[in-house]
C-alpha positions as CSV (number, residue, x, y, z in Angstrom):
1,M,78.4,114.8,118.9
2,S,81.0,112.7,120.6
3,P,80.2,109.2,121.4
4,T,79.4,108.1,125.0
5,P,79.7,104.6,126.4
6,D,76.1,104.1,125.3
7,T,76.4,105.5,121.8
8,P,78.7,104.0,119.2
9,T,81.1,106.1,117.2
10,P,79.4,106.9,113.9
11,V,80.5,104.7,111.0
12,G,81.8,107.6,109.0
13,E,84.1,108.8,111.8
14,Q,85.4,105.2,112.1
15,L,86.1,105.0,108.4
16,K,87.9,108.4,108.4
17,A,90.0,107.3,111.3
18,R,90.9,104.1,109.6
19,R,91.8,105.9,106.3
20,E,94.0,108.3,108.2
21,A,95.6,105.4,110.2
22,L,96.6,103.9,106.9
23,D,97.9,107.2,105.7
24,L,95.5,107.3,102.7
25,T,94.0,110.4,101.2
26,Q,90.3,110.6,100.3
27,G,91.4,110.6,96.6
28,G,93.5,107.5,97.2
29,V,90.5,105.6,98.7
30,A,88.2,107.0,96.0
31,S,90.5,105.5,93.3
32,L,90.7,102.1,95.1
33,V,86.9,102.0,95.6
34,G,85.9,103.4,92.2
35,V,83.9,106.4,93.5
36,T,84.3,110.1,93.7
37,V,86.1,112.0,96.4
38,T,82.7,113.6,97.2
39,S,81.3,110.1,97.9
40,I,84.2,109.4,100.3
41,S,83.6,112.7,102.1
42,S,79.8,112.1,102.3
43,A,80.4,108.7,103.9
44,E,83.1,109.9,106.3
45,N,80.9,112.8,107.4
46,N,77.8,110.6,107.8
47,R,75.8,112.3,105.1
48,A,75.4,109.1,103.1
49,Q,75.6,105.4,103.8
50,I,77.8,103.3,101.6
51,S,75.7,101.1,99.3
52,R,75.8,97.4,100.0
53,G,77.5,96.7,96.7
54,K,80.4,99.1,97.4
55,R,81.0,97.9,101.0
56,P,83.4,95.1,100.0
57,L,85.4,97.6,98.0
58,W,85.7,100.0,100.9
59,E,86.6,97.1,103.2
60,R,89.5,96.0,100.9
61,A,90.7,99.6,100.4
62,L,90.7,100.2,104.1
63,Q,92.0,96.7,105.0
64,L,88.9,95.9,107.0
65,K,87.3,92.6,107.9
66,A,84.7,91.5,105.4
67,G,81.2,92.5,106.5
68,T,82.4,94.9,109.2
69,I,80.9,98.0,107.5
70,S,77.4,96.3,107.3
71,A,77.7,95.3,111.0
72,A,78.6,98.8,112.0
73,Y,75.6,100.3,110.1
74,R,73.3,97.6,111.4
75,D,74.1,97.6,115.1
76,G,77.0,100.0,115.9
77,T,79.6,97.3,116.0
78,P,83.1,98.9,115.7
79,I,84.8,98.3,112.4
80,E,87.5,95.7,112.5
81,P,90.8,95.6,110.6
82,A,91.2,92.6,108.4
83,A,93.5,89.7,108.9
84,V,96.6,89.9,106.7
85,T,95.1,87.4,104.2
86,E,92.1,89.7,103.6
87,T,94.0,92.8,102.5
88,A,94.8,92.0,98.8
89,P,93.7,94.6,96.4
90,P,90.5,94.0,94.3
91,Y,91.0,91.6,91.4
92,A,89.3,94.1,89.2
93,D,91.1,97.0,87.4
94,M,89.0,99.7,89.0
95,S,90.0,102.2,86.3
96,D,88.2,100.0,83.8
97,A,84.5,100.8,83.9
98,K,83.3,97.3,83.0
99,E,85.5,95.6,85.6
100,A,84.6,98.2,88.3
101,A,80.9,97.6,87.6
102,V,81.3,93.8,87.9
103,W,83.3,94.2,91.1
104,A,80.5,96.4,92.6
105,M,77.9,93.6,92.0
106,D,76.4,91.9,94.9
107,L,78.0,88.5,94.1
108,S,80.6,86.3,95.7
109,E,84.2,87.3,95.0
110,A,84.7,84.0,93.0
111,D,81.7,84.9,90.8
112,R,83.0,88.4,90.2
113,I,86.4,87.1,89.3
114,E,84.9,84.6,86.8
115,I,82.9,87.3,85.1
116,I,85.9,89.6,84.9
117,D,88.0,86.8,83.4
118,A,85.3,86.4,80.8
119,V,85.2,90.1,80.1
120,R,89.0,90.1,79.7
121,A,89.0,87.1,77.4
122,R,86.3,88.7,75.2
123,A,88.3,91.9,75.0
124,K,91.4,90.0,74.0
125,H,89.4,88.1,71.4
126,L,88.1,91.3,69.9
127,R,91.6,92.9,69.9
128,R,92.8,90.0,67.7
129,G,90.1,90.9,65.2
130,H,87.8,87.9,65.8
131,G,84.6,90.1,66.1
């Protein structure tokens, strides 16, 4: 169903258009967000809503303004590209399960970074044999 002036473009269609505008594949976004390609496809085809904890990761991957996905789901507000300063990749190494899990938590970015730094320090400590 195509949108009319009274009906907003579905969130999934907007996300797909943004991904394509950035010349990213579903696999590329999946790797940045830390989800499966099936999850990307489900969201883009409006079969599933993105969980609140994953929305900041999607916003970073697609270089969107913080909070824009929640606003789009809530009231149909069009998604907005981020300002240049908001497009840095996530601090977490999304290929590391522990860091990806911390990054997906519903915490401020500063808190997530602090926890990730502690996880990294602990891993470094253990590698040195200080169990």
